N, CA, C and O atoms as a DFTB+ gen file, in Angstrom:
668 C
 N C O
     1  1      54.116      97.968      52.768
     2  2      54.930      97.229      51.565
     3  2      56.071      98.584      51.514
     4  3      55.811      99.628      50.916
     5  1      57.020      98.401      52.061
     6  2      58.350      99.200      51.627
     7  2      59.551      98.370      50.959
     8  3      60.043      97.383      51.504
     9  1      59.801      98.675      50.217
    10  2      60.676      97.788      49.125
    11  2      61.712      98.858      48.076
    12  3      61.256      99.877      47.555
    13  1      62.656      98.557      47.961
    14  2      63.278      99.122      46.476
    15  2      63.295      98.655      45.514
    16  3      63.323      99.277      44.452
    17  1      63.282      97.463      45.630
    18  2      62.955      96.458      44.112
    19  2      61.671      96.607      44.042
    20  3      61.042      95.652      44.496
    21  1      60.954      97.615      43.564
    22  2      59.546      97.420      42.430
    23  2      59.466      96.857      41.388
    24  3      60.263      97.009      40.463
    25  1      58.470      96.106      41.382
    26  2      58.349      94.802      40.267
    27  2      57.395      95.590      39.475
    28  3      56.647      96.463      39.916
    29  1      57.536      95.042      37.807
    30  2      56.753      95.818      37.237
    31  2      55.583      95.766      37.142
    32  3      55.077      96.778      36.659
    33  1      54.601      94.599      37.543
    34  2      53.542      94.059      38.093
    35  2      53.022      95.194      39.326
    36  3      51.814      95.382      39.462
    37  1      53.925      95.856      40.122
    38  2      53.189      96.511      41.364
    39  2      53.486      97.980      40.469
    40  3      52.821      98.793      41.113
    41  1      54.083      98.682      39.415
    42  2      54.013      99.779      39.158
    43  2      52.810     100.193      38.891
    44  3      52.019     101.010      39.363
    45  1      52.873      98.868      37.351
    46  2      51.212      99.178      36.891
    47  2      50.065      99.262      37.808
    48  3      49.016      99.872      37.600
    49  1      50.392      98.570      38.857
    50  2      48.960      99.174      39.798
    51  2      49.411     100.318      40.496
    52  3      48.816     100.614      41.533
    53  1      50.417     101.056      40.086
    54  2      50.149     102.275      41.440
    55  2      50.290     103.622      40.732
    56  3      49.977     104.648      41.336
    57  1      50.838     103.674      39.228
    58  2      50.963     104.762      37.695
    59  2      50.854     103.996      36.529
    60  3      50.972     102.830      36.151
    61  1      50.491     105.490      35.963
    62  2      50.358     104.947      34.463
    63  2      51.350     106.060      34.095
    64  3      51.457     107.149      34.659
    65  1      52.069     105.592      33.034
    66  2      53.088     106.281      32.375
    67  2      52.560     106.818      30.828
    68  3      51.825     105.978      30.310
    69  1      52.726     107.740      30.191
    70  2      52.676     108.222      28.539
    71  2      53.385     108.517      28.134
    72  3      53.647     109.719      28.159
    73  1      54.100     107.702      27.548
    74  2      55.650     107.675      26.765
    75  2      55.687     108.778      25.747
    76  3      56.640     109.267      25.141
    77  1      54.541     109.013      25.719
    78  2      54.378     110.599      24.361
    79  2      54.568     111.776      25.151
    80  3      54.381     112.745      24.416
    81  1      54.875     112.161      26.403
    82  2      54.728     113.328      27.003
    83  2      55.634     112.797      28.569
    84  3      55.818     113.579      29.502
    85  1      55.942     111.851      28.573
    86  2      57.332     111.197      29.875
    87  2      56.820     111.378      30.992
    88  3      57.566     111.244      31.962
    89  1      55.049     111.824      31.277
    90  2      54.892     112.108      32.711
    91  2      53.972     110.647      33.147
    92  3      53.527     109.842      32.329
    93  1      53.832     110.562      34.638
    94  2      53.553     109.970      34.948
    95  2      52.061     110.463      36.091
    96  3      52.046     111.505      36.747
    97  1      51.118     109.593      36.081
    98  2      50.336     109.900      36.963
    99  2      49.801     108.434      37.857
   100  3      49.716     107.303      37.378
   101  1      49.461     108.882      39.375
   102  2      49.089     107.528      40.432
   103  2      47.841     107.360      39.947
   104  3      47.159     108.332      39.622
   105  1      47.452     106.236      39.856
   106  2      46.166     105.876      39.560
   107  2      45.392     105.920      41.100
   108  3      45.939     105.865      42.201
   109  1      44.113     106.024      40.825
   110  2      43.051     106.034      42.067
   111  2      43.764     107.242      43.232
   112  3      43.993     106.953      44.406
   113  1      43.963     108.219      42.796
   114  2      44.618     109.306      43.809
   115  2      43.413     110.673      43.149
   116  3      43.203     110.929      41.963
   117  1      42.887     111.246      44.184
   118  2      42.299     112.510      43.758
   119  2      43.133     113.277      43.064
   120  3      42.849     113.649      41.925
   121  1      44.557     113.688      43.828
   122  2      45.827     114.010      43.195
   123  2      46.471     113.384      42.311
   124  3      47.575     112.962      42.654
   125  1      46.036     113.136      40.994
   126  2      46.779     112.211      40.276
   127  2      48.307     112.636      39.724
   128  3      49.189     111.878      39.320
   129  1      48.326     114.170      39.845
   130  2      50.035     114.074      39.570
   131  2      50.570     113.429      40.264
   132  3      49.987     112.847      41.179
   133  1      52.525     113.277      39.931
   134  2      53.707     112.797      40.638
   135  2      54.404     113.106      40.133
   136  3      54.509     113.363      38.934
   137  1      55.348     113.176      41.303
   138  2      56.747     113.598      40.779
   139  2      57.262     114.697      41.138
   140  3      56.746     115.703      40.650
   141  1      58.310     114.863      41.994
   142  2      59.230     116.271      42.024
   143  2      60.383     116.097      41.749
   144  3      60.852     115.001      41.444
   145  1      61.249     117.553      41.840
   146  2      62.463     117.576      40.892
   147  2      63.376     117.057      42.454
   148  3      63.163     117.241      43.652
   149  1      64.465     116.329      41.651
   150  2      65.429     116.224      42.791
   151  2      66.738     117.653      43.069
   152  3      66.706     118.749      42.511
   153  1      67.527     117.290      43.833
   154  2      68.596     118.162      43.804
   155  2      69.359     118.812      42.591
   156  3      69.675     119.982      42.378
   157  1      69.591     117.399      41.708
   158  2      70.158     117.511      40.338
   159  2      69.476     117.568      39.581
   160  3      69.880     117.153      38.494
   161  1      68.131     118.065      39.643
   162  2      67.116     118.490      38.156
   163  2      66.176     117.115      37.857
   164  3      65.073     117.268      37.333
   165  1      66.779     115.440      38.298
   166  2      65.538     114.620      37.733
   167  2      64.353     114.379      38.796
   168  3      64.108     114.532      39.993
   169  1      63.817     113.944      37.695
   170  2      62.070     113.693      38.737
   171  2      62.406     112.477      39.647
   172  3      63.190     111.585      39.322
   173  1      61.838     112.529      40.633
   174  2      61.688     111.763      41.826
   175  2      60.325     111.354      41.721
   176  3      59.548     112.295      41.557
   177  1      59.863     110.329      41.763
   178  2      58.404     109.642      42.185
   179  2      58.566     108.531      43.097
   180  3      59.205     107.481      43.029
   181  1      57.820     109.043      43.959
   182  2      57.060     107.852      45.511
   183  2      56.133     106.883      44.863
   184  3      55.030     107.103      44.361
   185  1      56.760     105.830      44.968
   186  2      55.699     104.694      45.115
   187  2      55.852     103.836      46.099
   188  3      56.847     103.116      46.184
   189  1      55.053     103.827      46.791
   190  2      55.094     102.500      48.278
   191  2      55.789     103.049      49.271
   192  3      56.442     102.348      50.044
   193  1      55.710     104.855      49.402
   194  2      56.740     105.372      50.017
   195  2      58.412     104.969      49.871
   196  3      59.176     104.668      50.788
   197  1      58.652     105.049      48.688
   198  2      60.034     104.976      48.354
   199  2      60.379     105.929      46.899
   200  3      59.656     106.147      45.927
   201  1      61.157     106.178      47.065
   202  2      61.416     107.666      45.685
   203  2      62.465     106.643      44.741
   204  3      63.395     105.910      45.078
   205  1      61.893     106.939      43.489
   206  2      62.748     106.036      42.112
   207  2      62.875     107.194      41.301
   208  3      62.064     108.119      41.267
   209  1      64.173     107.084      40.496
   210  2      63.955     108.276      39.405
   211  2      63.187     107.493      38.552
   212  3      63.067     106.269      38.513
   213  1      62.449     108.770      37.559
   214  2      61.538     108.649      36.826
   215  2      62.015     108.040      35.332
   216  3      61.503     107.240      34.549
   217  1      62.893     108.594      35.335
   218  2      63.846     107.793      34.173
   219  2      63.780     106.405      33.840
   220  3      63.270     105.865      32.858
   221  1      64.501     105.820      35.014
   222  2      64.213     104.165      35.665
   223  2      63.248     103.585      35.666
   224  3      63.159     102.482      35.127
   225  1      61.979     104.345      36.451
   226  2      60.545     103.810      36.391
   227  2      60.100     104.013      35.018
   228  3      59.081     103.372      34.759
   229  1      60.508     104.630      34.180
   230  2      60.051     104.400      32.974
   231  2      59.950     103.521      32.108
   232  3      58.970     102.980      31.595
   233  1      61.668     103.338      31.893
   234  2      62.325     102.089      31.632
   235  2      61.657     100.981      32.011
   236  3      60.983     100.477      31.112
   237  1      61.628     100.375      33.193
   238  2      60.923      99.351      34.066
   239  2      59.170      99.224      33.418
   240  3      58.487      98.217      33.232
   241  1      58.931     100.309      33.254
   242  2      57.143     100.184      32.547
   243  2      57.281      99.735      31.347
   244  3      56.598      98.722      31.200
   245  1      57.967     100.084      30.241
   246  2      58.268     100.031      29.033
   247  2      58.398      98.533      28.772
   248  3      57.607      97.754      28.238
   249  1      59.887      98.297      29.415
   250  2      60.255      97.253      29.143
   251  2      60.252      95.918      29.845
   252  3      60.599      94.830      29.387
   253  1      59.553      96.367      31.674
   254  2      58.837      95.253      31.804
   255  2      60.100      95.059      33.229
   256  3      59.726      94.700      34.346
   257  1      61.494      95.352      32.923
   258  2      62.667      94.870      33.334
   259  2      63.410      96.550      33.891
   260  3      63.292      97.616      33.286
   261  1      64.114      96.322      35.125
   262  2      64.970      97.009      34.988
   263  2      66.332      97.740      34.044
   264  3      67.189      96.871      34.205
   265  1      66.638      98.249      33.635
   266  2      68.657      98.689      32.907
   267  2      69.103      97.312      33.678
   268  3      68.531      96.762      34.619
   269  1      70.272      96.934      33.008
   270  2      71.368      95.573      33.576
   271  2      71.977      96.709      34.750
   272  3      71.773      97.922      34.805
   273  1      72.704      95.931      35.550
   274  2      73.140      96.204      36.381
   275  2      74.541      97.557      36.011
   276  3      74.799      98.625      36.567
   277  1      75.180      96.824      34.812
   278  2      76.244      97.838      34.588
   279  2      75.626      98.914      33.256
   280  3      76.313      99.496      32.417
   281  1      74.444      98.930      33.370
   282  2      74.016     100.117      32.407
   283  2      73.068     101.556      32.631
   284  3      72.078     101.322      33.324
   285  1      73.145     102.534      32.321
   286  2      71.905     103.673      32.904
   287  2      71.439     104.089      31.850
   288  3      71.821     104.457      30.739
   289  1      70.386     103.937      32.509
   290  2      69.036     105.256      31.482
   291  2      69.519     106.952      31.516
   292  3      69.560     107.819      32.390
   293  1      69.924     106.866      29.722
   294  2      70.379     108.252      29.567
   295  2      69.571     109.085      28.768
   296  3      69.431     108.768      27.586
   297  1      68.984     110.152      29.228
   298  2      68.710     110.968      28.765
   299  2      68.826     111.661      27.456
   300  3      68.174     112.699      27.566
   301  1      69.392     111.572      26.170
   302  2      69.294     111.688      24.585
   303  2      69.403     113.235      24.714
   304  3      70.439     113.843      24.441
   305  1      68.368     113.771      25.109
   306  2      68.666     115.285      24.656
   307  2      69.509     116.316      26.100
   308  3      69.451     117.545      26.135
   309  1      70.185     115.512      27.090
   310  2      70.304     116.138      28.264
   311  2      69.851     116.735      29.334
   312  3      70.377     117.171      30.358
   313  1      68.369     116.659      28.766
   314  2      67.543     117.295      29.574
   315  2      66.887     116.289      30.878
   316  3      66.221     115.266      30.726
   317  1      67.234     116.824      31.963
   318  2      67.149     115.330      32.852
   319  2      65.724     115.400      33.480
   320  3      65.459     114.752      34.492
   321  1      64.912     116.113      32.927
   322  2      63.156     115.948      33.493
   323  2      62.635     115.524      32.099
   324  3      61.480     115.115      32.225
   325  1      63.104     115.463      30.677
   326  2      62.297     114.995      29.809
   327  2      62.368     113.842      29.666
   328  3      63.323     113.515      28.960
   329  1      61.450     112.617      30.221
   330  2      61.303     111.027      30.522
   331  2      60.524     110.834      29.224
   332  3      59.882     109.803      29.420
   333  1      60.319     111.167      28.324
   334  2      59.696     110.713      26.923
   335  2      60.611     109.498      26.815
   336  3      61.803     109.359      27.089
   337  1      59.661     108.631      26.317
   338  2      60.601     107.317      25.714
   339  2      61.329     107.027      24.614
   340  3      62.028     106.027      24.453
   341  1      61.071     108.348      23.496
   342  2      61.914     108.305      22.786
   343  2      63.368     109.153      22.900
   344  3      64.289     109.243      22.089
   345  1      63.156     109.867      24.535
   346  2      64.392     110.573      24.704
   347  2      65.431     109.729      25.868
   348  3      66.332     110.084      26.628
   349  1      64.783     108.476      25.548
   350  2      65.759     107.767      26.827
   351  2      66.229     106.726      25.721
   352  3      65.675     106.424      24.663
   353  1      67.963     106.058      26.538
   354  2      68.422     104.930      25.906
   355  2      69.345     104.522      26.806
   356  3      69.909     105.299      27.576
   357  1      69.582     103.096      26.754
   358  2      70.680     102.656      27.715
   359  2      71.832     103.151      27.222
   360  3      72.082     103.262      26.022
   361  1      72.619     103.486      28.213
   362  2      74.165     103.586      28.101
   363  2      74.973     103.127      29.362
   364  3      74.601     103.166      30.534
   365  1      76.302     102.629      28.795
   366  2      77.252     102.453      29.664
   367  2      77.632     103.568      30.738
   368  3      77.005     104.599      30.495
   369  1      78.483     103.685      31.876
   370  2      78.209     105.060      32.166
   371  2      79.785     106.013      31.616
   372  3      79.879     107.240      31.650
   373  1      80.765     105.152      31.189
   374  2      81.333     105.889      30.408
   375  2      80.987     106.485      28.871
   376  3      81.771     107.115      28.161
   377  1      79.653     106.130      28.565
   378  2      79.138     106.781      27.716
   379  2      78.471     107.877      27.883
   380  3      78.544     108.920      27.233
   381  1      77.681     107.560      28.959
   382  2      76.984     108.226      29.210
   383  2      77.935     109.622      29.987
   384  3      77.255     110.643      30.081
   385  1      78.895     109.703      30.343
   386  2      79.225     110.711      30.706
   387  2      80.174     111.191      29.540
   388  3      80.797     112.214      29.824
   389  1      80.422     110.651      28.250
   390  2      80.511     111.543      27.017
   391  2      79.590     112.031      26.429
   392  3      79.749     112.589      25.343
   393  1      78.476     111.929      26.998
   394  2      77.089     112.394      26.075
   395  2      76.770     113.859      26.812
   396  3      75.925     114.622      26.344
   397  1      77.326     114.084      27.684
   398  2      77.311     115.371      28.506
   399  2      77.555     116.844      27.741
   400  3      78.429     117.185      26.945
   401  1      76.278     117.664      28.381
   402  2      76.561     118.346      27.272
   403  2      77.420     119.503      27.314
   404  3      77.629     119.443      28.525
   405  1      77.957     120.318      27.014
   406  2      78.634     121.417      27.684
   407  2      78.373     122.615      27.931
   408  3      77.943     123.297      27.000
   409  1      78.542     123.186      29.173
   410  2      78.002     124.677      29.323
   411  2      77.738     125.566      28.712
   412  3      78.526     125.680      27.773
   413  1      76.741     126.581      28.743
   414  2      76.533     127.232      27.870
   415  2      77.124     128.948      28.336
   416  3      76.546     130.034      28.298
   417  1      78.579     128.536      28.782
   418  2      79.190     129.805      28.602
   419  2      79.061     130.740      27.413
   420  3      79.539     130.301      26.367
   421  1      78.581     131.784      27.376
   422  2      78.753     132.829      26.584
   423  2      80.327     133.653      26.149
   424  3      80.545     134.085      25.017
   425  1      81.018     133.718      26.959
   426  2      82.266     134.478      27.112
   427  2      83.803     133.978      27.029
   428  3      84.316     133.130      27.759
   429  1      84.351     134.609      26.101
   430  2      85.464     133.766      25.526
   431  2      85.967     133.805      26.528
   432  3      85.653     134.514      27.484
   433  1      87.509     132.437      26.386
   434  2      88.293     131.772      27.568
   435  2      88.604     130.368      26.949
   436  3      88.079     129.692      26.064
   437  1      89.757     130.199      27.844
   438  2      90.016     128.715      27.807
   439  2      89.028     127.764      27.855
   440  3      88.223     127.842      28.783
   441  1      88.911     126.804      26.978
   442  2      87.787     125.613      27.065
   443  2      86.719     125.866      26.736
   444  3      85.843     125.007      26.834
   445  1      86.463     127.039      26.275
   446  2      84.670     127.428      25.778
   447  2      84.815     127.610      24.464
   448  3      85.125     128.597      23.797
   449  1      84.509     126.369      24.158
   450  2      84.311     126.145      22.373
   451  2      82.783     125.791      22.131
   452  3      82.396     125.908      20.968
   453  1      81.925     125.398      23.027
   454  2      80.643     125.359      23.013
   455  2      80.550     123.772      21.573
   456  3      79.894     123.795      20.532
   457  1      81.281     122.836      21.994
   458  2      81.245     121.595      21.392
   459  2      82.399     120.864      22.467
   460  3      83.430     121.248      23.018
   461  1      81.575     119.539      22.428
   462  2      81.788     118.389      23.559
   463  2      83.474     118.036      22.749
   464  3      83.807     118.370      21.612
   465  1      84.056     117.502      23.468
   466  2      85.724     117.012      23.769
   467  2      86.697     118.242      22.612
   468  3      87.532     118.003      21.740
   469  1      86.193     119.387      23.047
   470  2      86.870     120.599      22.165
   471  2      87.163     121.142      23.035
   472  3      86.236     121.418      23.796
   473  1      88.740     121.664      23.487
   474  2      89.226     122.711      24.591
   475  2      90.653     123.114      23.814
   476  3      91.393     122.540      23.015
   477  1      90.636     124.319      24.435
   478  2      91.646     125.479      23.670
   479  2      93.087     124.997      24.256
   480  3      93.147     124.596      25.419
   481  1      93.726     125.022      23.801
   482  2      95.158     124.796      23.873
   483  2      96.311     125.917      23.774
   484  3      96.778     126.293      22.699
   485  1      96.706     126.396      25.025
   486  2      96.986     127.601      24.721
   487  2      98.491     127.784      24.561
   488  3      99.041     128.825      24.202
   489  1      99.178     126.448      24.925
   490  2     100.586     126.404      24.243
   491  2     100.778     125.991      22.871
   492  3     101.898     125.896      22.369
   493  1      99.763     125.758      22.294
   494  2      99.923     125.249      20.868
   495  2      99.320     126.585      19.979
   496  3      99.558     126.939      18.824
   497  1      98.310     127.249      21.181
   498  2      97.202     128.035      20.636
   499  2      96.593     127.887      19.242
   500  3      96.643     128.614      18.250
   501  1      95.905     126.520      19.521
   502  2      94.900     125.818      18.626
   503  2      93.688     125.086      19.854
   504  3      93.775     125.006      21.080
   505  1      92.579     124.626      18.889
   506  2      91.748     123.545      19.552
   507  2      92.175     122.271      19.242
   508  3      92.387     121.774      18.136
   509  1      92.295     121.706      20.568
   510  2      92.586     120.448      21.081
   511  2      91.366     119.350      20.855
   512  3      90.334     119.739      21.401
   513  1      91.273     118.496      20.405
   514  2      90.239     117.572      20.753
   515  2      90.545     116.370      21.445
   516  3      91.490     115.757      20.949
   517  1      89.993     115.826      22.502
   518  2      90.467     114.564      22.990
   519  2      88.769     114.052      23.751
   520  3      87.836     114.840      23.906
   521  1      88.749     113.019      24.010
   522  2      87.744     112.317      24.118
   523  2      87.616     110.964      24.950
   524  3      88.025     109.867      24.570
   525  1      87.117     111.180      25.883
   526  2      87.605     110.220      27.021
   527  2      86.636     108.645      26.808
   528  3      85.475     108.966      26.555
   529  1      86.792     107.168      26.840
   530  2      86.385     105.897      26.751
   531  2      87.244     105.026      27.327
   532  3      88.473     105.001      27.262
   533  1      86.460     104.285      27.919
   534  2      86.761     103.225      28.554
   535  2      87.968     103.651      29.475
   536  3      89.056     103.084      29.374
   537  1      87.721     104.754      30.451
   538  2      89.095     105.337      31.153
   539  2      90.417     105.282      30.594
   540  3      91.515     104.914      31.013
   541  1      89.838     105.910      29.184
   542  2      91.189     105.936      28.391
   543  2      90.778     107.727      27.773
   544  3      89.646     108.125      27.499
   545  1      92.035     108.516      27.689
   546  2      91.723     109.827      27.038
   547  2      92.219     109.293      25.447
   548  3      93.295     108.777      25.144
   549  1      91.420     109.506      24.846
   550  2      92.007     109.554      23.201
   551  2      92.012     110.903      22.192
   552  3      90.989     111.547      21.963
   553  1      93.107     111.169      21.723
   554  2      93.987     112.314      21.326
   555  2      93.008     112.257      19.700
   556  3      92.916     111.206      19.066
   557  1      92.436     113.402      19.294
   558  2      91.986     113.480      17.848
   559  2      92.293     114.966      17.256
   560  3      91.623     115.657      16.488
   561  1      93.690     115.239      17.962
   562  2      94.431     116.136      16.644
   563  2      94.132     117.496      17.652
   564  3      93.741     117.636      18.811
   565  1      94.554     118.440      16.512
   566  2      95.010     119.817      16.924
   567  2      94.656     120.835      16.064
   568  3      95.529     120.962      15.205
   569  1      93.603     121.734      15.909
   570  2      92.420     122.464      15.152
   571  2      92.729     123.641      14.978
   572  3      93.347     124.095      15.941
   573  1      92.516     124.569      13.899
   574  2      92.573     126.166      13.662
   575  2      90.988     126.687      14.436
   576  3      90.942     127.458      15.395
   577  1      89.884     126.126      13.828
   578  2      88.999     126.474      14.311
   579  2      87.744     125.566      14.899
   580  3      87.509     124.481      14.368
   581  1      87.039     125.984      15.879
   582  2      86.197     125.174      16.607
   583  2      84.899     124.678      15.660
   584  3      84.215     123.805      16.194
   585  1      84.436     125.153      14.219
   586  2      83.834     123.614      13.368
   587  2      84.554     122.477      13.098
   588  3      84.045     121.364      13.226
   589  1      85.562     122.625      12.776
   590  2      86.383     121.710      12.367
   591  2      86.904     120.681      13.193
   592  3      87.135     119.552      12.762
   593  1      87.132     121.100      14.583
   594  2      87.274     120.173      15.997
   595  2      86.502     119.583      16.268
   596  3      86.733     118.537      16.875
   597  1      85.357     119.921      15.987
   598  2      84.051     119.920      16.677
   599  2      83.630     118.683      15.769
   600  3      82.782     118.049      16.397
   601  1      83.928     118.000      14.346
   602  2      83.562     117.762      13.551
   603  2      84.695     116.683      13.927
   604  3      84.411     115.664      13.298
   605  1      85.544     116.534      14.484
   606  2      86.539     115.571      14.550
   607  2      86.406     114.983      15.788
   608  3      86.818     113.840      15.986
   609  1      85.699     115.863      16.925
   610  2      85.475     114.969      18.108
   611  2      84.387     114.113      17.768
   612  3      84.730     112.937      17.884
   613  1      83.050     114.269      17.342
   614  2      82.204     113.561      17.292
   615  2      82.375     112.521      16.065
   616  3      81.487     111.669      16.035
   617  1      83.403     112.429      14.993
   618  2      83.765     111.485      14.348
   619  2      84.810     110.539      14.830
   620  3      84.974     109.443      14.294
   621  1      85.573     110.990      15.920
   622  2      86.450     110.401      16.815
   623  2      85.486     109.424      17.731
   624  3      85.760     108.248      17.973
   625  1      84.303     110.117      18.201
   626  2      83.105     109.629      19.164
   627  2      82.924     108.284      18.543
   628  3      83.205     107.191      19.035
   629  1      82.314     108.601      17.176
   630  2      81.171     107.566      16.346
   631  2      82.515     106.582      16.189
   632  3      82.141     105.418      16.047
   633  1      83.840     106.701      16.175
   634  2      84.918     105.188      15.832
   635  2      84.860     104.800      17.130
   636  3      84.518     103.625      17.265
   637  1      85.132     105.538      18.368
   638  2      84.609     104.786      19.449
   639  2      83.686     103.848      19.962
   640  3      83.724     103.081      20.924
   641  1      82.861     104.087      19.105
   642  2      81.300     103.585      19.411
   643  2      80.410     103.946      19.907
   644  3      79.490     103.157      20.122
   645  1      80.319     105.329      20.305
   646  2      79.163     105.663      20.691
   647  2      77.832     106.269      20.111
   648  3      77.002     107.081      20.518
   649  1      77.954     105.728      19.305
   650  2      76.972     105.797      18.442
   651  2      76.841     107.551      17.803
   652  3      77.680     108.406      18.085
   653  1      75.885     107.754      17.111
   654  2      75.612     108.749      16.245
   655  2      75.431     109.965      17.680
   656  3      74.528     110.044      18.512
   657  1      76.635     110.757      17.520
   658  2      76.437     111.435      18.587
   659  2      76.942     113.083      17.901
   660  3      78.031     113.064      17.327
   661  1      76.352     114.171      17.938
   662  2      76.408     115.447      17.194
   663  2      77.549     115.906      18.015
   664  3      78.032     115.515      19.078
   665  1      77.888     117.067      17.010
   666  2      79.272     117.845      17.605
   667  2      78.825     118.827      18.875
   668  3      79.673     119.495      19.467
């Protein structure tokens, strides 16, 4: 049985998902541990010889359905292998991209604010706030300091209906 469209019933026959830990275990195997990392840091699980992303399987396991075609399963804390149920939510592609974490660069320099949507504008000598939503870039103003700009970016994301998003 090699199929891409895994049913909820078949999933329940093959694995057990613990929503508190986000871990899956195979049923009826000597080595019940399941899953391995892919090149992007997501956990992949093989069911009936087909690999599936663990966060999508968690959604199927808990709800009985795959996410709608226009939605993605997002990791709220940005940790790709944290598949606890409380860490998963549905998001559009645009929302999912806006939730991305800023890299933890420690050096000073252009664009290294440590806050999403806050970038250095060399010409103005200030921090600029921009947020992308629905394929449009929304301007949030210029700020002298990063904390003020981070708050403005979070407020703009909330205004654009991305939910409660922290700076």
